[in-house]
C-alpha angles and dihedrals in degrees: 000000000000126000129195131188141191142182141177138173132188134184112247122244092247092057092044091053091050092044090241124147125250104274092198123085130191135194133195120176137166112241122192094312093325136071141244125202137181139188118194125180118202114219110263093223094057115082096210097040091111087066092046093052093048091049090050093055091050092050091049089057092047094049095044092046094052104033118122096192134064090218104128095196090051090055091049091051092048093051091049095047093048091048093051093046090055091075124075090192137025115329097202096107091052099053118146143167119239134212122172141167137185131192121187127214091269094053098256107145143189130185138176142184137193118179130008129329126076136284115197127178138181116199127170086358093300118123118219135181104214098182109097120233108248126178095222125174124249112312096336115138139160118254140210090255090059094044104134114163094264091057094054121087108209137181136187114193145136134248099225102156138041107270094034114124151120127262128193126190139171122241091259084077104026095052089063097049126086121215094250090060099050102088092044089049090050092049093047091057091047095051093045092052092044094057098041136047123255095264095050092045090053089051090050093047092047091051091049093049094047090049094043111172099224110101116243094007111167112166130101112262128212136171138175132177146175122203139180114231102172 
């Protein structure tokens, strides 16, 4: 078995124009022959959310690296508790969403999401959109701090075939995609990563996100993925 992974994150035009930082954060880390990834999106209305999202990605890596159980909810709870304990005062200004995934060297995988964005998987050649469709109102979203078990979307699956994988993205990307495009989008990322190394794929992804095709797009955009190629 061979696994590959990729990630990229860019600051949206609206934040660049306002001289604001990228409120998204991503993580990609090797893990005992496998990989773990995360995409966290700091709430736009919170001035320190870029710090909260970065902290969340670091805690995801720490928890997934050191966990001794395959219980996905237990990992989610641990990430949330460690994030909350990191603040001596109120955490409101640091609020963030959180998406993460881990695949071990044998292709066993887990993934989870709280808040907006999109979690896509392909397992045994079957493509699935794990993120539930919710009506929502305006820019309201759930956050890592609120992440009780019923608010998390979780998945346990296996990468059994070449082309199987897991893809995470922030809402700066997902809000501009329609459901009919999602599998093609997933496969395009897979084939690009398959034919290039990690550095060149990151350059390609970054270019695509900066030159996003949706007119008047303004949000930060982040993506991370793990795929099986053999």
